[in-house]
Phi, psi and omega in degrees: 000135181295167183301317177301326178296319178296320179296320180293319178297318179297319179295320179295318178295324178297331177278325185282320186299313178301326178295316179296319179297319180296324180286335183264354184297323182293339181278345182282127180253133180288152177290142182288149178059021178244135181297144175302150184299323180298319180295318180294319182291312181292328178293337179275352179288126180292136178213144179300151181298324179294323178293319179296318180294326182285322187262351184299310179066198181260126179265128180285104182294332180295321178293321179297317180293319179296333177280358179079023182254146177288122184299328183299329179253330184286322182296310176297324179295321179291324176295319177294323181294327177297312180294317179295320178294320178295318179295317180293318178296319178294323179294316178296321176296321176295323177294324176294329178293334176292333178284314178214126186301322179299341180284005177296339178293345179287342180296306178293326178296316178296324179295317180294316180295320180292325180297325182268000183295318180294320178296321179294323179294317179293319177297322177295319177298319180296319179294320178297317181293321178296321178293322178296320178296316181295323180288328183274346185298318177300322178295322177298318180294321178298316178296321178295322178299317179298317182292318181293319178294336177279357176104008180279153175284174187296307185294315175299322178295319179295319180293318179294319179296319179294322179295320178288327185282310183071196178076186181300320180294318177298321178296317181292323178294318177298322178295321178297314179294326176294321177297321178295320180293338178270005175110000178288133177300151184300317181298317180292321180294318179292323176297323176295325176298314179295322181290321182290319181284331181066024183253131176294327179295319178294322178298319177293322177297317179299317178298321179294318180295316180293321179293319179296325179291321182287319186267346180074024179285155178300122185282325185296320181294317181295318180293321180296317179295320179292325178296319178298317180294319180291326178293321175296321177294324178294320177297321179293322177296322178296319177296319180295318179295320179295321179293324179285331183282333184301311178297325179294317180296318178297323179294318179295317180296317184289323187265340186239304190283319179296313176300323179295316179295319179295322178298319179295315182293311180295325178297317178296319179296319179295319180295315179296320179295320178296322179294319180291318178296323178296323178292323182291317186271355181287142181294000000 
């Protein structure tokens, strides 16, 4: 293929690859108990100690816990990422001022945006984990109903269901049962489960379990009804996510993938036409 053809193919791939990456980003799941990449990168940016102390501020430990991160390491890392992001944003804004002096206003804007980059990454992780917990909760209840109807007590049924389920919800349930085995009262342990997940559905489940234990009501019937309601809510959330994703996918296809494909097709047609015209006009 002649050199212009290679250039056209390269340009088309340059347009297509970002589109494919954008469509696949939502399928990527972060590793558990691992700091977000943005926090790790910004935390490694060197910044003076006074700047770190000034910009660290107060880190919301509840959001860190909801994101599935260990507070002992995530809170200091997030504080470092705030200072590093602010320093990096101010530096990039200053470099832009070297190109054109009016762009010096980008330095404070970049500092503010960089300071909040780590918090946005942790908040996004917390929302993803909360959504995973809400989606897995009906399956946990179904497994618990089977165990309870087979004659198992509440805590063994909860532990077995969590072991079969896995995922963020299974990890939090195992932590709750571990806290109980170390002497934490059941009510306090279950309240900690609801607080760590930050899910209203989990809070309602905890209230139902505690009420069933206090009043002696049949647990299987209550869990089965709650599982049906949560499954209907999960289907509605899936419909809502699909409705929100459709315009984004159409925008990526229209602005990135379609131009890349058209560029590739038109480039091949232009090359073939140029070759045929060259044969006609050649002596």
